[in-house]
RODRENPA-606571 format. One line per 4 residues: for each residue x, z, y of C-alpha. Coordinates in steps of 0.001 Angstrom, whole numbers, plus 524288, in hexadecimal, padded with zeros to 5 digits. Layout:
! RODRENPA-606571
X/Z/Y; ...
This chain:
! RODRENPA-606571
748A2/BCE18/82EDF; 748BE/BC132/82BB4; 75231/BBD77/82202; 753D5/BB60E/81493
754AC/BBF69/8094B; 75E09/BB9A0/7FF46; 762C4/BC198/7F32F; 76F3D/BC523/7F0DA
7788E/BBDA8/7E759; 785DC/BC43E/7E1D7; 78E14/BB973/7E999; 78767/BBE9E/7F72C
79299/BCA5A/7F33D; 7930B/BD7AC/7EF6B; 78950/BE154/7F43D; 790B1/BEBAF/7FABB
78777/BF7C0/7FC41; 78AC7/C04DE/7FF0C; 786C4/C0DF5/7F464; 777B1/C1214/7F42B
77443/C0631/7FCA4; 76D55/BFE7F/7F480; 764C2/C094A/7F327; 7641C/C0B4B/80243
75DB4/BFD88/80206; 75380/BFEB9/7F618; 74624/C0092/7FA8A; 7476C/BFAC4/808F0
7423F/BEDB3/80CA1; 74D44/BE4BF/8110A; 74A82/BE827/81F8D; 74F40/BF5B1/81D51
7594F/BF239/814F3; 75D14/BE96A/81E83; 75F11/BF535/827B9; 76AC7/BFAAF/81D11
77303/BF046/82338; 77BEF/BEF2C/82EA4; 78770/BE7C1/83402; 7952F/BECCE/835C2
79C66/BE3B2/83F14; 7AA2C/BE3FE/83ED7; 7B51C/BDA7F/84499; 7C19A/BD550/841F8
7CBB4/BD011/84C41; 7D46D/BC7BA/84706; 7E2F9/BC280/84E55; 7EF07/BCB41/851BA
7E7FF/BD77E/853D4; 7DFAA/BD5DD/846FD; 7D615/BE0B4/8446E; 7CA33/BE381/83F25
7BFF7/BECA9/847B8; 7C11F/BFAF6/844B9; 7B2DA/BFF6F/84535; 7A880/BF59E/83F10
79BE5/BF823/84436; 78F5D/BF8EA/83F14; 78497/BF05D/8460F; 778CE/BF8D1/8493E
76FE9/BF0D9/845F4; 76937/BED39/83711; 771E6/BE20C/83081; 76584/BD9EB/82D9F
75F33/BDB01/83AE7; 75A6C/BCC73/83ED0; 75D5A/BCFCB/84E17; 76A42/BD5DD/84AAA
76DE9/BCAD9/840F5; 76ABA/BC00C/84AD3; 772B2/BC4F4/853E1; 77EC6/BC5FA/84D5E
77C36/BB842/844EC; 76F3E/BB2FB/84363; 7700D/BAD8A/83677; 77046/BB8BF/82B95
763A7/BB4CA/82365; 763FB/BBA6D/81739; 76310/BC813/81155; 76937/BC983/80492
760F2/BD176/7FB5A; 7640C/BD679/7ED20; 75B6A/BDD57/7E5A1; 750B6/BDF8F/7F0B9
75DA4/BE5AB/7F9CE; 763FA/BDE9A/80599; 77215/BDDEF/80383; 7753B/BD52A/80E65
773F0/BC886/81739; 77808/BBAC4/8179A; 77F2E/BB4EC/82272; 783AE/BA83B/825CF
7906B/BA18D/822B8; 796E0/B96A7/82768; 7A0E1/B8F89/81E1A; 7A83D/B8243/820F3
7A7B5/B78E5/81593; 7B209/B70E7/81953; 7A9CE/B67C4/82324; 79DBE/B7093/8283F
79A37/B7EA0/82A78; 790FE/B83B6/81F6E; 78877/B8F48/8210F; 787EF/B9847/8166E
78108/BA5CF/812A0; 78ABB/BB1E0/81295; 7865A/BBD3A/80CC2; 78A0B/BCBA7/8135F
786B8/BD5AC/80A6D; 789DA/BE516/80E12; 79711/BE7D5/812F4; 79AF5/BDA4E/81357
79F54/BD3A1/81FB1; 79F12/BC5D0/825FB; 7A57C/BC101/832CE; 799B4/BBEB4/83C8B
7A298/BB92A/8488A; 7AFE9/BB5BB/84B8D; 7B7E8/BB3C6/85764; 7C5D6/BAF0A/85A25
7CD6E/BAC7A/86691; 7DB07/BA6D7/868F4; 7DE03/BADAD/87543; 7EDD2/BA885/8753C
7F218/BB5E4/86FF5; 7EE3B/BB227/86279; 7E207/BAF7F/859E9; 7D8A8/BBAA3/8586B
7CBB9/BB9C8/8528B; 7C100/BC4A6/85009; 7B6F9/BC441/84578; 7AAA9/BCD24/843FE
7A54A/BD1B3/837AF; 79903/BD63A/833A9; 796A6/BDFC0/8271B; 7881B/BE166/820A8
7884E/BF0CE/81E6A; 77FC7/BFA43/818E6; 7782F/C04A2/81E0B; 77051/C117E/81A03
761BC/C0EB6/81BA1; 7619F/C1A03/822C2; 76A92/C16E9/82DFB; 7670B/C178B/83BB5
76F9F/C0C32/84207; 762D7/C0478/84541
């Protein structure tokens, strides 16, 4: 794992762990803690028949596995740590400032999601769009997903 580590700050958002998860991470290395995180993928279809997917799926790969991250987004680059515990990851966010697109960091904390891809199509029958979301989820250290 070639990640920069940054300290958590309150303005990054609230850390929403399930009860006992901090104890699950305590005493483990960063790599062992990273194994306790995964991604849940979901999507939203807009337009005439707007809906969310009915069954989000968990990626059967470690959320902080460098190969997996590069496959979906090559720009994850920093783990967020609070008191020695991994609490999230950063990802790029592009904001238009009126004249140019500026890259900033987005902070992805447990059970927070973001749109990682979008698509749209105007096929003559109405405008349709689809957004794909990823949510950082917490898993027990003894899981066997990977």
